[in-house]
VEXNUNU-994944 format. One record per atom (N, C-alpha, C): residue in one letter; y, x, z. Coordinates in pm, whole numbers, plus 50000, padded with zeros to 5 digits. Example, Ala and Ser with C-alpha at 12.3 -4.5 7.8 and 13.67 -1.06 7.14 Angstrom:
VEXNUNU-994944
A494315131950780A495505123050780A496705132050780S497755128550708S498945136750714S500035129050787
end
This chain:
VEXNUNU-994944
X708990719472720X709150732772790X709150731572937X708370722472987X708310719273131X707870731773209X706950739273160X706370750373237X707520761173260X708250763373154X709410772773165X710390768073261X710710755273256X711690749473352X711220751273494X709900749373514X709310751273654X709430765173698X709200774873609X709230788973644X710680793173678X711620788773599X713040791973620X713480786073753X712990773573783X713350767373908X712820774674026X711550780074016X710960787974125X711720800974143X712120806774033X712930819674039X714250816574111X714960805474076X716190802174144X716030800374293X714980793574335X714690791774472X714590805274551X713870814774489X713750827974553X715110835474551X715850833874444X717140840774431X718100836074539X717930822974577X718840817474683X718590823774817X717450830774837X717150837574958X717610851574964X718180857274854X718560871374853X719800873074945X719900884375010X721010886575109X722370886875032X723350880175100X724660880075044X725640885475153X726110897575125X726920904775230X728430901475219X728760892175128X730190888275115X730670880175235X731870881875264X732510874175376X733730867375326X734160856475396X735410850275366X735340841875241X736320842375157X736450833975042X735960841174912X735500853674928X735100861274813X733660857674769X733530845374726X732250839774682X732310831774565X732990836174459X733180828274341X731820824674275X730920834174279X729590832574219X728580831374328X727600822574311X726530822274413X725610833774388X724830838074488X723910849474483X722810845974384X722410832974377X721400828874285X721860830274136X723160826574115X723770828073980X723770842573942X724070851774037X724140865574002X722760870873964X721700866974035X720400872274005X719920866273874X720090853473851X719660846573727X720410851973606X721660856773626X722390862373516X721710874973471X721250883273569X720530895573541X719210891873469X718500881873522X717180878173464X717380874173322X718470866473288X718640860973156X718750871473054X719260883473087X719350894672994X717930899272957X717050900173053X715640904373028X714870893972952X715110881272988X714370870572926X714710869372777X716100870372752X716470869672612X716350882572534X716030892972606X715830906372546X717090910272473X718210908872537X719470912372471X720470916972575X720730930172578X721780934772675X723150928772657X723390923272541X724730916772510X724710901672533X723600896472579X723500881872596X724640876472681X724920881672797X725910876872882X727330877172812X727550888472743X728860889772671X729000877972573X727950875072495X728050863872402X728360851272475X727660849072590X727820836472662X729220835272724X729800846472762X731170846272819X732150841772713X731900845672589X732820841172483X732690826672452X731430821472460X731260806972452X731900799472564X731720804672685X732270798072800X733790797972796X734370809072754X735860810072744X736420800172636X735670798872525X736160790772416X735850775872431X734770773072503X734310758772504X734010753272644X734230760972746X734090756472880X732690756072937X731750759172852X730380759672896X729600769272803X728340772372848X727560782272762X726020779272786X725230786572719X723790785372737X723300790372871X724070799072928X723750803173068X723770791273161X724680781873135X724770769873221X723600760273190X723390757373064X722430746673022X720970751973030X720750764773005X719390769573003X718930775973130X719830783273196X719510790973321X720180784473444X720940774273430X721520767973540X722630774973614X723280784573550X724410792673605X725660783373603X726440783973717X727670777373722X728750784873646X728790798473676X729690807273605X729000820073585X729540828273484X728840841073440X729580852373515X728850859973607X729520871473670X729570883473578X730410893073617X730500905373542X729350914573571X729110924573485X728020933873509X728160941573639X729390945473666X729590953673795X729350944773915X729750932373906X729510922474019X727990920874042X727270919273932X725830918073945X725210930074012X725580942173972X725040953974025X725340955674176X726560953274211X726990955174349X726320945874444X726170933374405X725650923274494X724100922674500X723480928174393X721970927574401X721400940574465X722220951074482X721720962974532X721010962174667X721570954074764X720860953474897X719540945574895X719290938074792X718120928774795X716830935574773X715810932974862X714500938174850X713720930974737X713110938174645X712330932074541X711220922474592X710740925474711X709640916974766X710070902374775X711390899774786X711880885974802X711560877974676X711260884574566X710940877074441X709470875974416X708690881474509X707210880874486X706580866974476X707150856974553X706580843874544X706540838174399X707430843174314X707510837274180X706280841574102X705670853074129X704390857274062X703290847574091X703320842074214X702270831774249X702460819174160X703730815474140X704020804074058X703530806373910X703760819373868X703280823373732X701810820773719X701030825373819X699640823873814X699190809373815X699890801373903X699620786773908X699870780073776X700940783273711X701250777373577X700190781673472X699760794673476X698750798673387X697450791173406X697110788973536X695870781873570X695980767273522X697120760673550X697330746773509X697290744773359X697730755673289X697810754773144X696410757573081X695450761473164X694110764673112X694020778873064X695070786473084X695120799973031X694260809873109X694080806773238X693300816073319X691820816673279X691330806373211X689990806573167X689710817573065X690740821572989X690600831672887X690410845672953X690840846673078X690740859273151X689470860473237X688670850073245X687540850973330X686360857373257X685640865173334X684440871973285X683170864273334X681980868573295X680790862773348X680770862773500X680240852573560X680180850573705X681600846973760X682530843673674X683830838973719X684800849773757X684530862473734X685450873473782X686630873873690X687760879073745X688960882973665X689130898073686X689800904273591X690020918873596X691550921373629X691760929573726X693140933373772X693220948473758X694000953673661X694100967973644X695290973373722X695070984573785X696070991173868X696411004773805X697761007873795X698141020773742X699651022573778X700061035773772X701441038373797X702211042273676X703521040273678X704351044673566X705761047273620X706461056173551X707861058973583X708751049873496X709941046073559X710871038473484X712281043873486X712481055173558X713831061373559X713631076473583X714411084873517X714391099673538X715711105073510X716191114173592X717501120873575X717591133473653X718351142573598X718631155373673X719851153773758X720671143173734X721911141373809X721941128973895X721671117673840X721771105273914X720581103874009X720831100574133X719781098574229X720311090174350X719351084774425X719691076874543X718601079874652X718791074974775X717761077474874X716371072174843X716241062974748X714971057574711X714281065474597X714911076174550X714311083474441X713211092774496X712191095074418X711271106174437X711821117774362X711351129874385X711921141674324X710781152274299X711051161174207X710101172174177X710881183874120X710381195874143X711001208074095X710411211373964X711281214173863X710791218173730X710751233673723X710091238973617X709921252573610X711221260873587X712251253673542X713581259673527X714371260273652X713731255673765X714401255873896X715201243573929X715401234273834X716201222073853X715361211573917X716001202974000X715361191774060X715501179573970X714391172373950X714361160373867X714151148973959X714931138773950X714841126374033X714281115073944X713371107874006X712771096673933X712371085374016X712211073373955X711691061974013X710331058273948X709411054174028X708041050373973X707561037874044X706641030873986X706081019174046X704541018574020X703801012374107X702401009174078X702390995274022X701870994273902X701780981273841X700380974873861X700340962073865X699060954573873X699130944073765X698080943273680X698140934673565X696770927773545X696790914973519X695640907073486X695310909473344X694070914073313X693720918673181X692330912473146X691970913773017X690660908172972X690310915272839X689040919772822X688650925572697X688870915872584X689280921372466X689360912372350X690510902372351X691360903572451X692480894072477X693780901372461X694660896772369X695880904472349X697010900472443X696760892272546X697750888772645X697390895472774X698440899272854X698220904272991X699310896773075X698960896173203X699890889673299X700250899273410X701520903973415X701920913073521X701960905973656X701490912573760X701560907473893X702560915273974X702660912474108X703660919374187X703490934374181X704670941474161X704600955774160X704680961174304X704340974074320X704530981074451X705210993974420X706480995474462X707311006374425X706971018974500X706951030274431X706661042974493X707991048974542X708241048274668X709471052174724X709261059674857X710211068474895X709991075075029X709781065375138X708771067175219X708421057875323X708981062875462X709481053575540X710091057375666X709031064675758X709351075575815X708571082475904X707441091375839X707351090575704X706251098175632X706801112175598X705961121975636X706331135675599X706161139175455X705101133475391X704781135975254X705541125575160X705831130275038X706421121374939X705491110374903X705931098674879X705051087274845X704381090274711X703241083374687X702491085574570X701791072874522X701171073574402X700511062174344X699351057074432X698601066174491X697461062274573X697921054774698X698951058974761X699481052374885X700031038674849X700741038274732X701251025474685X700101015674658X698991020574604X697851011374574X697271006174703X697181014174808X696731009174938X697650998274992X698991000574977X699930989875027X699760977574948X699570978774814X699460967174726X698250958774769X697110965874789X695890959074825X696060951674958X696670958175057X696860952375187X697760939575181X698790940475099X699720929375092X699400918075003X698670920674887X698440910874788X697000907474760X696110916674777X694700914374736X694120902174805X694350899274934X693750887274992X694150874474923X695330873674862X695710861674798X695030859474663X694510870574608X693780869774477X692240869774499X691760869774621X690300870174646X689620857774593X690320846174590X689680834174536X689280835674388X689910845174319X689670847274180X688510856274147X687850861174261X686730870774250X687110882874166X688220889574202X688750900474117X687880912774117X687870919474002X687340932873984X688530942073956X688780951574047X689970960574026X689590972573942X690360974973846X690190986173750X691170996773777X690781009473758X691661020973778X691111033173722X691921043873709X691471056473653X690721064573767X690391076473732X689671084873825X690361087473958X691721086173964X692461087874088X692021077974190X691521066274156X691121055574245X689661056974287X688881064474224X687471064874257X687151074074372X687611070374490X687361077374615X687011066774719X686371071274833X685871062274928X686971053474993X688051059775036X689111051175105X689571039775013X689771042774881X690201032274794X689201021474772X687951025774748X686871016274726X686651007574849X686761013274967X686621005375093X687770995675107X689020999875067X690160990575077X689960979074986X689450980974865X689170969574776X688120960174829X687060965574891X685990957174945X686510949175062X687340956275146X687840949575268X688800937475231X689400938775110X690330927675069X689600916774993X688280917274990X687500906374917X687400908474776X687550920974721X687410923474578X686270932174549X686160935174413X685160944574366X685910956074293X685280967374281X685910978374209X685090982674086X685790987873990X685180993573874X686101004273818X685951016673875X686831027473852X686261038073763X687111044373680X686641056373602X686211066973693X685101073673659X684461083573746X684211095873654X685091105773663X684931118173582X683911127373649X683011132573569X681971141773629X682671153773700X683721158773644X684381170473704X684961168373838X685301156073878X685831153374009X684801146774105X683581144874053X682511139274142X681201147174124X681221159474174X680091168274151X678741162674214X678851155174320X677641149774377X677021139274286X677841130774230X677261120374134X676741127774014X677401138473970X676961145873855X675591151473879X675341155774002X673961160974038X672921149674028X673251138074071X672301126974062X671981122873923X672951124273831X672851118973693X672451130073590X672381142873635X672051153773541X670581157673557X669971160973453X668611166173462X667531156373494X667881143473493X666871133273526X666871122673418X665821115873400X665781105273299X666201092373358X667381087473317X667961075373370X667631063673278X667691051573330X667531039673242X668521039573132X668191036873014X669091036472897X668901023972821X670021021272741X669981009472660X670981012072547X670641007772424X671531009572311X671650996972228X672790994972178X673060982672092X673910987271972X673720980171864X674480983071738X675660973971734X676780979671706X678030972071705X678750974171574X679260963771513X679980965071382X681450965571415X682160976071372X683630976471377X684170976971238X684590965371198X685050964171054X683830966070962X683970976070871X682870979270781X681910989470840X682330995570958X681551006271009X680541001571117X679411007571120X678341003871221X678321015671320X678491012171448X678391022671551X677381018471654X676921027971734X675981025671835X676601027771972X676431017972061X676891019272203X675621022172284X675661033872348X674521037672426X674911038772577X674101032672664X674451031272803X673351038072888X673851044372995X672951049973100X673511044973238X672651043673335X673131038773468X672191043473580X672661042673696X671891045273819X672541037573934X671801031174014X672351023874129X672131031374260X673051028474358X672911033074494X672891048774500X673981054074454X674161069074469X675411071174563X675401081474643X676491083574741X677731088474669X678871082674702X680131085774643X680621100274681X680181104674806X680611117874850X679541123274944X679731135374993X678811140975096X679041133875224X678081134475314X678271128775452X677431116975474X677081114675603X676221103375637X676931090275622X678291090575623X679031077875617X679431075075471X678831081575376X679231079775235X678921065575181X679811060075113X679691047775050X678721049074931X677751040774917X676871041074798X677441032074691X677441036774568X678031030274452X677021030574338X677331022074236X676531021974120X677221028073998X676591036273931X677231044373824X676751040073689X677711039773590X677191036673454X678001044873354X677461047073238X678151055273132X677971048573003X678951050272919X678891045472783X679201057272686X678391058072582X678691067072466X678681058972342X679701061772255X679761055472125X679551065572023X678551063171936X678171072471834X678421066271698X678871074471604X679091070171461X677691069571389X677771065971267X676541064371187X675781077871173X676451089071183X675821102171177X675251106871309X675491099071417X675011102371549X675951110971629X677161112971581X678161120371656X678781112271761X678911117571883X679551110071996X681061110271978X681691098471959X683091097371939X683831093472064X683111087972162X683691083072289X682681084372396X683141088572517X682251088672632X683011085572755X682581077272843X683251074872968X682241069773070X682511071673201X681641067473309X682411060773415X681761051973494X682511043973588X681611042673718X682241039773827X681551035473950X681931021273986X681031014074047X681330999774085X680440996274202X680820986174271X679930979974376X679050969374317X679280965674196X678480954974129X677220961374071X676070954574073X674870960074020X674910962173869X674260973473823X674190976773680X672790975773640X672530969973527X671170968673478X671290968473325X670140967173262X670070965473115X670920953173069X670900942973150X671630930573116X673140931873137X673520940073227X674930940473263X675680952973226X674970963573179X675610976673154X676760974973047X676520967072940X677520965872841X678740959072894X678520948772971X679650940673034X680470950273130X679750958173213X680430966773309X681370976673236X680840982773136X681610993173066X682720987072984X682480975372923X683520968772852X684720965072942X684360960673058X685430956873159X686180969973208X685370980473235X685990993273275X686950998373174X686600997873049X687481003072945X688760994672929X688750982572978X689930974072968X691100978573053X690810988073141X692010992673224X693100998673135X692741003273012X693791008872926X694830997672888X694500985172907X695400974972866X696650975272955X696570980673073X697790981073161X698740991473102X698251001373028X699111011472965X699531006872830X698571002172751X698920999072609X699620985372593X699240975372677X699790961872655X700710957272765X700900966172866X701890962472970X702990973372968X702710985773006X703770995273020X704370998872881X703491000172780X703971003072652X704890991872588X704480979472611X705270967972566X706600967472648X706540969972775X707790969772852X708700981272815X708210992172766X709071003772729X709511003672586X708660997372493X709020997772346X709090984372280X708700973972357X708670960972292X709810951372323X710950957072356X712160948472372X712620946972514X711810951172611X712140949872755X712940961972806X712830972972735X713610985172767X713430989372916X712180990072956X711930993773100X712551006673146X712551016073058X713091029373095X714571030273083X715261020373028X716721020273018X717311017573158X718311025273196X718971022773325X719971011873314X719540999673354X720510988373358X721370989173479X721040997373572X721790999373694X720971006673799X721531016473864X720701024373955X720911020474102X722151018974141X722521015574280X722221026074381X722361022374509X722111032074618X720971027774707X720471014974683X719441009074766X718231004574681X718360991674636X717190985674571X717460981274429X718620983474378X719040977474250X718010980574138X717700993574116X716750997274007X715450990074021X714910989474139X713570982474163X713720967574147X714810961974185X714990947574172X715070943474026X715810951073947X715950948373806X714610949773733X713750959773772X712480960773717X711610948673748X711770943773875X710960931073909X711390919373827X712700917973802X713190906973715X712630908973571X712560921373528X712100924173396X710640920173383X709870923473485X708400919973485X708260904773484X709130897673561X709060883073561X709380877373427X710310883073357X710600878673217X709400880473127X708730891173137X707540893773060X706470883673100X706320880973224X705260870973271X705690857473223X706940853673233X707350839773180X707070838873029X707250849372957X706980848772810X705470846672786X704670853272871X703230851972856X702780837272881X703410831472989X703050816773016X703450807772899X704620811172843X705080802972727X704140804472615X703620817372587X702740819572475X701400811972503X700990810072628X699760803272657X699910788072671X701000783172740X701050770072786X702140761272729X702930766272635X704030758772573X703780757172422X703300746372379X702980744472241X704150745872145X705320741172192X706520742272110X706930757172094X706840764672205X707160778772198X706210785672103X704930782772109X703990789472014X704290785671875X704710772871845X705060769571709X706260777271659X707250778971749X708460786371711X708120800871690X707190806271768X706780820071754X706120821971616X705310811971579X704570813071453X705510812071332X706580804371344X707550803171239X708350816271219X708520823871328X709300835971320X708510847571249X707200846571258X706440857071193X706020868471284X707050874671350X706760885771443X707500882971576X707010889271675X707620887871812X709070892571811X709350904571746X710710909171736X711620900171665X711180894071558X711940884271477X712270871971562X711300867971640X711500855571721X712660857571822X712650869071890X713680871571990X715080874671924X715010880171802X716200882071727X716850868871690X716050858971652X716530846171622X717090839371744X716340840871851X716740834371985X718110838872026X718360852172017X719670857372061X720770853371961X720480854371829X721470851171733X721950836771738X720970827271758X721440812771752X722110808971879X721760815071988X722430812372120X723800818972131X724100828172038X725440834972039X726510825671983X726140815071907X727090806771841X727010791971883X725820787971919X725560773571951X725140771772096X725570760872151X725190757172285X724140746372281X723010748572347X721870740072352X721800732272486X721520719172475X721490711472601X720300714272686X719250719572631X717970721972704X717170731872627X716110737472699X715180745872634X714400738272521X714130725572542X713400718172438X714280718072310X715590715072324X716420714972199X716450728172131X716570739172215X716630752272154X715370756672085X714280754272144X712990758372086X712600749271972X712930736771978X712640727771864X713470732371740X714670737071767X715520742171655X714870754871593X714340763971679X713740775571632X712430772271561X711740761471593X710510756971532X710780748171415X712040745971378X712420737971265X711900723971274X711720717971393X711340705071410X712590695371434X713710700771449X714980693171458X716100701471411X717220695471361X718380703571312X719070709171440X719860720671411X720580726171526X721750716671566X722220717671692X723280709271737X724620712971656X725520703571671X726800705871608X727560717271679X728360724371597X729180734871656X730070729071763X730180736171880X731040730471985X732470731171950
end
């Protein structure tokens, strides 16, 4: 379990840089221990994990928090919330780079590469907190039809995705929060521009293609992607791009169709495309390449239709690849946000709101837990064996929490070997 140990070590190094506003002798717990204690809850997918470990520590003088996560002592929930509130989530961003390094060293990045060596990075926003009562200066707000004000937190997510691949890798988030000196409320589009400016240059070596919905298919966003060394492949709705609709309506465009078997059913994928059309009116308009996919059933009925714009050339040879990649943007919703909200990470549960950064920092730790699990799924043979023995993902984490509630393991190797049934459990302490 060396890769997991490396990732936890990188997280500890970042946690040691978090601000600590305590003075004098009131420093029973190190700031790194406090942050790692919060992380352990997300990694183990158990809100009661720390409570179980406190009982072990009280009864036996040590716990799995010490042996697995390197904590000297286990802080209380209130202590964790109070001391993490001032910390900026960006202080944890270097750990995402370590995640990508470990994925690459494990050979897992190859599964995400497309033809010509590109990788796909999907961008999308999601909410993770909403209340009519609880709020802080970092909350966004909206008026509902009943006259009440609703407060919420949202973030722009960035995720490494690939067609036909059931794994995704979350990257650094960009939180949608009121910006200093800005008259308008922050939004997903502004957050995407900040994300590209801050992080896209570091991913340029991967030849990324950025995916997004129709909100992103505008000239400023496309130019921001190109300026950062990337490519774009954004959904392009005809209703919001009347000029492109003019170019693609009433003319005979190049077409291509292929037969695809889905289970026992045979469907037809039909493609149309046109290159070098202006994205908007004006002499300074960016020219883009447009492509469309229609999926028809055996009776010829259209069951799916979508269109995209990209800076990459579209042809008979590449139309299927472009549209397949464009459709993969749904993975950030289905296999990232949906998993984080319903797959054991409880993204929308309020683990703590705070007055400054607590809610966002806890979301970042939750994303890192998800990323660490993905690396283990790719690069830790023992972890994969234990997962296969459990049958389902939920059952695996249920066993993980149950066994660590009663037994203390000297290392991750010992714990995962026990879960994989390749060694007996340790003696009761």
